[in-house]
Residue frames relative to the residue before (quaternion, step in Angstrom):
aa qw qx qy qz dx dy dz
M 1.0000 0.0000 0.0000 0.0000 0.00 0.00 0.00
L 0.3716 -0.7714 0.4838 0.1809 3.52 -0.81 1.01
D 0.7073 0.4450 -0.2690 0.4789 3.59 1.00 -0.76
D 0.4617 -0.6772 0.4990 0.2816 3.55 -1.10 0.69
I 0.7702 0.2296 -0.1166 0.5835 3.58 1.07 -0.79
L 0.1429 -0.8066 0.5727 0.0310 3.55 -0.82 1.09
T 0.4377 -0.6585 0.5438 0.2813 3.54 -1.22 0.55
L 0.6890 -0.4478 0.3642 0.4383 3.55 -1.31 0.16
K 0.6488 0.5227 -0.3164 0.4535 3.57 0.94 -0.88
E 0.6713 0.4992 -0.2992 0.4589 3.59 0.92 -0.88
V 0.6492 0.4985 -0.3193 0.4775 3.59 0.99 -0.79
A 0.6350 0.5290 -0.3275 0.4580 3.58 0.96 -0.83
E 0.6628 0.4951 -0.3006 0.4746 3.58 0.92 -0.88
Y 0.6594 0.5204 -0.3038 0.4495 3.58 0.93 -0.91
L 0.7478 0.3837 -0.2067 0.5008 3.58 0.96 -0.88
K 0.3935 -0.7361 0.4546 0.3109 3.58 1.35 -0.04
L 0.4393 0.6527 -0.4678 0.4026 3.53 0.95 1.04
T 0.5156 -0.5554 0.5109 0.4059 3.53 -1.28 0.16
E 0.6125 -0.5409 0.4137 0.4013 3.58 -1.19 0.41
K 0.6132 0.5617 -0.3429 0.4369 3.58 1.05 -0.74
T 0.6687 0.4886 -0.2958 0.4761 3.59 0.94 -0.86
A 0.6500 0.5023 -0.3192 0.4726 3.59 0.93 -0.85
Y 0.6288 0.5297 -0.3293 0.4643 3.59 1.00 -0.79
R 0.6657 0.5099 -0.2989 0.4555 3.58 0.88 -0.97
L 0.6597 0.5052 -0.3066 0.4643 3.59 0.91 -0.89
A 0.6562 0.4940 -0.3096 0.4791 3.59 0.97 -0.81
A 0.6721 0.5046 -0.2977 0.4529 3.59 0.88 -0.91
E 0.6861 0.4574 -0.2715 0.4963 3.59 1.12 -0.66
G 0.5030 -0.6710 0.4123 0.3559 3.58 1.27 -0.09
K 0.4882 0.6743 -0.4188 0.3627 3.57 1.25 0.29
L 0.7197 0.2876 -0.1864 0.6037 3.56 1.28 -0.36
P 0.4103 -0.7534 0.4505 0.2471 3.61 -0.62 1.08
G 0.2757 0.7547 -0.5535 0.2193 3.54 -0.56 1.17
F 0.2046 -0.7541 0.6083 0.1393 3.54 -1.32 0.00
K 0.4150 -0.7104 0.5151 0.2406 3.53 -1.21 0.52
V 0.0758 -0.7400 0.6674 0.0351 3.51 -1.17 0.79
G 0.8393 -0.0844 0.0178 0.5367 3.55 -0.48 1.17
G 0.7274 -0.4391 0.2371 0.4710 3.56 1.07 0.71
S 0.6684 0.4596 -0.2999 0.5020 3.59 1.28 -0.08
W 0.4702 -0.6861 0.4833 0.2732 3.56 -0.98 0.87
R 0.0178 -0.7586 0.6513 -0.0001 3.54 -1.14 0.81
F 0.1530 -0.7921 0.5897 0.0369 3.54 -1.17 0.67
K 0.3589 -0.6932 0.5776 0.2386 3.55 -1.02 0.82
S 0.5106 -0.6757 0.4329 0.3087 3.58 -0.77 1.01
I 0.6381 0.5259 -0.3412 0.4470 3.62 0.99 -0.73
D 0.6302 0.5251 -0.3354 0.4633 3.60 1.07 -0.69
I 0.6397 0.5124 -0.3225 0.4736 3.57 1.02 -0.76
E 0.6453 0.5096 -0.3174 0.4724 3.59 0.97 -0.82
D 0.6513 0.5040 -0.3092 0.4757 3.59 0.97 -0.85
W 0.6321 0.5333 -0.3224 0.4606 3.58 1.02 -0.83
I 0.6401 0.5171 -0.3189 0.4704 3.59 0.97 -0.85
E 0.6676 0.5038 -0.2987 0.4597 3.58 0.88 -0.95
S 0.6609 0.4932 -0.3210 0.4657 3.60 0.93 -0.80
R 0.6268 0.5240 -0.3315 0.4719 3.59 1.04 -0.70
K 0.6391 0.5184 -0.3271 0.4646 3.58 1.00 -0.80
R 0.6587 0.5030 -0.3111 0.4650 3.61 0.94 -0.87
N 0.6778 0.5024 -0.2965 0.4475 3.60 0.91 -0.88
N 0.6646 0.5066 -0.3048 0.4568 3.58 1.09 -0.64
K 0.6132 0.5590 -0.3523 0.4329 3.60 1.21 -0.34
K 0.5886 0.6050 -0.3609 0.3966 3.58 1.23 -0.39
């Protein structure tokens, strides 16, 4: 991913999720993100770290 900060739509596309699912995960605190002016934003490194942690947890 080239951008450091991603929108909800970009994260949903990257993770192959619907925007609604990505929104729900972020709102529940299951997807690392933050709000700017009411809109969700995500740091690409946090998303990569989240993916890696999910991969490690699934191997157990």
